[in-house]
MIKOL-127690 format. One line per 10 residues: number of its first residue (from 1); their letters; for each residue x negated, y, z negated of C-alpha. Coordinates in nm, 3 decimals. Each point is the difference from the previous one (the first is absolute). Layout:
# residues N
NUM> a> X/Y/Z | ...
END
This chain:
# residues 110
1> mnlllilmvs> -9.174/4.855/6.954 | -0.219/-0.016/-0.312 | -0.277/0.191/0.174 | 0.253/0.267/0.109 | 0.119/0.043/-0.359 | -0.356/0.037/-0.126 | -0.075/0.251/0.276 | 0.315/0.200/-0.098 | -0.113/0.004/-0.365 | -0.343/0.123/0.110
11> llscaaqlcq> 0.142/0.270/0.224 | 0.239/0.124/-0.272 | -0.279/0.000/-0.261 | -0.227/0.185/0.240 | 0.268/0.262/0.070 | 0.056/0.042/-0.376 | -0.374/0.053/-0.055 | -0.013/0.255/0.277 | 0.293/0.185/-0.164 | -0.200/0.005/-0.324
21> kqaaylgtrh> -0.302/0.140/0.181 | 0.220/0.264/0.159 | 0.140/0.093/-0.344 | -0.351/0.026/-0.141 | -0.117/0.196/0.304 | 0.284/0.250/-0.022 | -0.002/0.023/-0.378 | 0.220/0.284/-0.106 | -0.133/0.237/0.264 | 0.307/-0.054/0.215
31> gkkrlimwia> 0.253/-0.009/-0.280 | 0.113/-0.261/-0.245 | 0.289/-0.106/0.219 | -0.237/-0.132/0.267 | -0.221/-0.167/-0.257 | 0.300/-0.176/-0.156 | 0.129/-0.100/0.343 | -0.328/-0.176/0.093 | -0.015/-0.172/-0.343 | 0.364/-0.110/0.023
41> lsifllgvam> -0.052/-0.134/0.353 | -0.303/-0.194/-0.122 | 0.198/-0.155/-0.289 | 0.281/-0.095/0.237 | -0.237/-0.164/0.247 | -0.179/-0.188/-0.280 | 0.338/-0.122/-0.130 | 0.103/-0.133/0.340 | -0.342/-0.160/0.041 | 0.037/-0.167/-0.339
51> llwllvlrvv> 0.339/-0.147/0.092 | -0.145/-0.138/0.323 | -0.302/-0.129/-0.191 | 0.234/-0.202/-0.221 | 0.140/-0.162/0.313 | -0.354/-0.082/0.118 | -0.086/-0.159/-0.332 | 0.302/-0.230/0.025 | -0.133/-0.160/0.322 | -0.379/0.058/0.010
61> pvsvaypmls> -0.246/-0.127/-0.263 | -0.143/0.296/-0.189 | -0.352/-0.126/0.073 | 0.069/0.068/0.367 | 0.234/0.299/-0.019 | -0.196/0.221/-0.239 | -0.327/0.008/0.195 | 0.204/0.098/0.308 | 0.085/0.328/-0.174 | -0.363/0.105/0.051
71> lnfvlvaiaa> 0.129/0.107/0.339 | 0.111/0.316/-0.188 | -0.363/0.104/-0.023 | -0.032/-0.010/0.375 | 0.328/0.176/0.072 | -0.067/0.280/-0.251 | -0.354/0.052/0.133 | 0.119/0.026/0.360 | 0.289/0.228/-0.096 | -0.231/0.228/-0.207
81> kliwretytl> -0.233/0.025/0.299 | 0.287/0.097/0.232 | 0.201/0.225/-0.233 | -0.262/0.180/-0.211 | -0.300/-0.050/0.227 | -0.192/-0.175/-0.278 | -0.345/-0.122/0.100 | -0.123/-0.357/-0.037 | -0.348/-0.138/0.003 | -0.104/-0.296/0.205
91> qqwfgtlaiv> -0.023/-0.201/-0.320 | 0.363/0.085/-0.083 | 0.114/-0.112/0.346 | -0.186/-0.327/-0.034 | 0.162/-0.055/-0.336 | 0.340/0.070/0.159 | -0.076/-0.251/0.274 | -0.093/-0.259/-0.265 | 0.341/0.056/-0.163 | 0.171/-0.045/0.337
101> agvalmgshl> -0.192/-0.324/0.056 | 0.106/-0.125/-0.344 | 0.364/0.087/0.060 | -0.016/-0.179/0.339 | -0.137/-0.310/-0.168 | 0.267/0.009/-0.266 | 0.274/0.077/0.254 | -0.097/-0.301/0.208 | 0.104/-0.211/-0.300 | 0.356/0.125/0.030
END
């Protein structure tokens, strides 16, 4: 259950960061309403993530829980590759794999 909560926090944080990227990408070219919508959605998702994070911190030591949030780096990188067709070097992918390995090690402690 703890791992599921941490995963939910990561997914919500990732979605919020993607909304921020979308807001920055659109800028005001497509109207202020769309910009405000993406920013508002990001704030909402971050708020929900924060509430879930508080639940996580009640049951998981912060020394274990906080490093698990590095999963966000992986999720955002993969989403950026899929959504905006961003390119990644081999070095970036190896770094991402190192993060995954670290999260797996920390997750095995739960």
